[in-house]
Z-matrix of the N, CA and C atoms (Angstrom, degrees):
N
C 1 1.409
C 2 1.622 1 113.38
N 3 1.343 2 108.59 1 -34.89
C 4 1.615 3 113.91 2 176.20
C 5 1.429 4 108.15 3 -71.47
N 6 1.337 5 120.87 4 -40.52
C 7 1.457 6 124.20 5 178.60
C 8 1.513 7 107.77 6 -53.95
N 9 1.199 8 112.62 7 -54.80
C 10 1.589 9 122.35 8 -176.94
C 11 1.520 10 107.25 9 -55.97
N 12 1.266 11 118.25 10 -47.54
C 13 1.465 12 121.26 11 179.98
C 14 1.520 13 115.91 12 -61.43
N 15 1.450 14 109.73 13 -41.06
C 16 1.584 15 112.09 14 175.57
C 17 1.515 16 109.97 15 -64.14
N 18 1.359 17 114.20 16 -44.06
C 19 1.467 18 112.44 17 -178.16
C 20 1.517 19 110.70 18 -59.52
N 21 1.361 20 115.82 19 -46.42
C 22 1.422 21 114.81 20 179.39
C 23 1.521 22 119.90 21 -57.84
N 24 1.410 23 109.26 22 -36.89
C 25 1.464 24 113.68 23 -177.31
C 26 1.552 25 112.58 24 -75.37
N 27 1.379 26 115.22 25 -28.89
C 28 1.438 27 122.98 26 175.30
C 29 1.567 28 107.45 27 -61.83
N 30 1.330 29 110.45 28 -48.24
C 31 1.538 30 120.27 29 176.92
C 32 1.548 31 109.33 30 -49.44
N 33 1.319 32 110.56 31 -53.87
C 34 1.466 33 115.45 32 -171.78
C 35 1.547 34 105.92 33 -62.59
N 36 1.309 35 117.13 34 -41.24
C 37 1.516 36 124.18 35 -170.30
C 38 1.569 37 103.37 36 -60.77
N 39 1.438 38 107.92 37 -46.25
C 40 1.550 39 111.05 38 -172.60
C 41 1.676 40 110.17 39 -70.91
N 42 1.255 41 113.77 40 -30.64
C 43 1.370 42 118.05 41 175.04
C 44 1.622 43 114.62 42 -67.79
N 45 1.356 44 111.19 43 -39.40
C 46 1.536 45 114.31 44 176.24
C 47 1.583 46 109.91 45 -72.45
N 48 1.302 47 114.40 46 -30.67
C 49 1.404 48 115.72 47 177.69
C 50 1.531 49 112.71 48 -66.07
N 51 1.298 50 113.24 49 -37.17
C 52 1.541 51 120.84 50 -177.65
C 53 1.605 52 103.09 51 -68.15
N 54 1.233 53 117.68 52 -45.12
C 55 1.514 54 122.92 53 -177.83
C 56 1.574 55 104.55 54 -56.16
N 57 1.407 56 113.93 55 -54.38
C 58 1.419 57 118.12 56 -171.06
C 59 1.486 58 103.75 57 -62.75
N 60 1.318 59 121.27 58 -47.06
C 61 1.497 60 122.86 59 177.97
C 62 1.535 61 109.84 60 -47.62
N 63 1.262 62 111.26 61 -58.66
C 64 1.541 63 116.59 62 -177.03
C 65 1.553 64 108.28 63 -50.42
N 66 1.267 65 114.35 64 -53.81
C 67 1.507 66 117.20 65 -179.97
C 68 1.436 67 113.52 66 -51.23
N 69 1.367 68 113.40 67 -49.54
C 70 1.534 69 115.85 68 -179.49
C 71 1.646 70 109.41 69 -60.28
N 72 1.334 71 109.14 70 -41.06
C 73 1.537 72 111.65 71 -174.61
C 74 1.551 73 107.76 72 -60.98
N 75 1.360 74 116.27 73 -43.31
C 76 1.482 75 128.62 74 178.16
C 77 1.672 76 108.41 75 -51.48
N 78 1.391 77 107.02 76 -48.33
C 79 1.403 78 112.27 77 -176.53
C 80 1.413 79 112.68 78 -66.66
N 81 1.391 80 121.43 79 -35.47
C 82 1.336 81 125.84 80 177.68
C 83 1.526 82 114.14 81 -65.44
N 84 1.452 83 105.99 82 -40.94
C 85 1.502 84 107.54 83 177.94
C 86 1.529 85 117.48 84 -64.53
N 87 1.404 86 108.99 85 -35.90
C 88 1.294 87 112.76 86 176.23
C 89 1.549 88 120.03 87 -63.87
N 90 1.454 89 113.66 88 -41.11
C 91 1.317 90 118.13 89 167.24
C 92 1.541 91 119.89 90 -52.24
N 93 1.424 92 107.86 91 -45.17
C 94 1.551 93 115.29 92 176.91
C 95 1.464 94 110.99 93 -60.92
N 96 1.321 95 120.72 94 -38.62
C 97 1.426 96 120.45 95 -177.85
C 98 1.542 97 108.61 96 -71.42
N 99 1.310 98 117.77 97 -38.75
C 100 1.410 99 118.06 98 177.60
C 101 1.527 100 112.81 99 -57.94
N 102 1.371 101 115.37 100 -45.35
C 103 1.502 102 129.83 101 179.89
C 104 1.564 103 106.53 102 -51.90
N 105 1.434 104 114.51 103 -56.12
C 106 1.417 105 127.15 104 179.88
C 107 1.605 106 105.51 105 -58.17
N 108 1.274 107 122.52 106 -50.38
C 109 1.321 108 118.69 107 -179.08
C 110 1.498 109 118.34 108 -61.15
N 111 1.377 110 108.57 109 -37.09
C 112 1.425 111 116.48 110 177.52
C 113 1.582 112 112.31 111 -68.13
N 114 1.300 113 118.23 112 -41.30
C 115 1.416 114 122.52 113 175.41
C 116 1.672 115 111.10 114 -65.04
N 117 1.333 116 118.14 115 -35.85
C 118 1.396 117 119.28 116 176.15
C 119 1.408 118 112.08 117 -68.16
N 120 1.365 119 121.01 118 -42.84
C 121 1.475 120 119.32 119 179.06
C 122 1.469 121 113.12 120 -67.33
N 123 1.333 122 117.73 121 -26.04
C 124 1.506 123 123.30 122 179.88
C 125 1.514 124 100.89 123 -69.07
N 126 1.343 125 115.62 124 -54.37
C 127 1.566 126 121.74 125 -178.50
C 128 1.528 127 105.65 126 -51.18
N 129 1.277 128 120.20 127 -56.13
C 130 1.473 129 128.17 128 -175.91
C 131 1.535 130 115.24 129 -51.72
N 132 1.491 131 106.73 130 -41.84
C 133 1.389 132 109.79 131 -179.96
C 134 1.437 133 114.25 132 -67.53
N 135 1.483 134 112.86 133 -44.64
C 136 1.420 135 116.37 134 175.56
C 137 1.553 136 116.12 135 -52.21
N 138 1.415 137 113.01 136 -43.22
C 139 1.422 138 122.33 137 178.52
C 140 1.623 139 108.67 138 -62.88
N 141 1.267 140 117.10 139 -47.46
C 142 1.502 141 116.52 140 177.33
C 143 1.441 142 115.47 141 -62.55
N 144 1.265 143 116.76 142 -36.88
C 145 1.547 144 125.63 143 175.40
C 146 1.591 145 106.63 144 -62.71
N 147 1.203 146 113.72 145 -47.36
C 148 1.581 147 119.28 146 -175.49
C 149 1.588 148 104.52 147 -67.68
N 150 1.281 149 123.31 148 -43.19
C 151 1.470 150 121.65 149 -179.20
C 152 1.483 151 105.69 150 -68.26
N 153 1.314 152 122.67 151 -46.12
C 154 1.377 153 130.16 152 -178.05
C 155 1.622 154 105.28 153 -52.30
N 156 1.218 155 116.44 154 -53.06
C 157 1.541 156 118.44 155 -175.95
C 158 1.627 157 108.13 156 -64.45
N 159 1.265 158 111.37 157 -45.06
C 160 1.561 159 113.90 158 177.30
C 161 1.530 160 111.35 159 -52.49
N 162 1.290 161 117.06 160 -49.55
C 163 1.538 162 120.32 161 179.60
C 164 1.409 163 113.74 162 -60.23
N 165 1.368 164 118.49 163 -34.77
C 166 1.459 165 118.62 164 -174.52
C 167 1.559 166 107.29 165 -84.32
N 168 1.273 167 117.69 166 -23.73
C 169 1.547 168 119.73 167 178.33
C 170 1.608 169 106.68 168 -70.58
N 171 1.320 170 115.95 169 -29.12
C 172 1.477 171 118.00 170 -178.87
C 173 1.398 172 108.71 171 -74.87
N 174 1.386 173 123.26 172 -34.06
C 175 1.409 174 123.86 173 -174.25
C 176 1.468 175 117.71 174 -63.96
């Protein structure tokens, strides 16, 4: 009986660890996406600013 319980509980532990691992991975992915989004907006703002200045220099 004890052996069975130990096996069962280790299985549950492993399952829970997998769940936690997946959640952590998702968190990291969302952080990475946020950073990428931020970098892209920064880049786009620079580009927009540059184009804006170019247009006004022409006028």
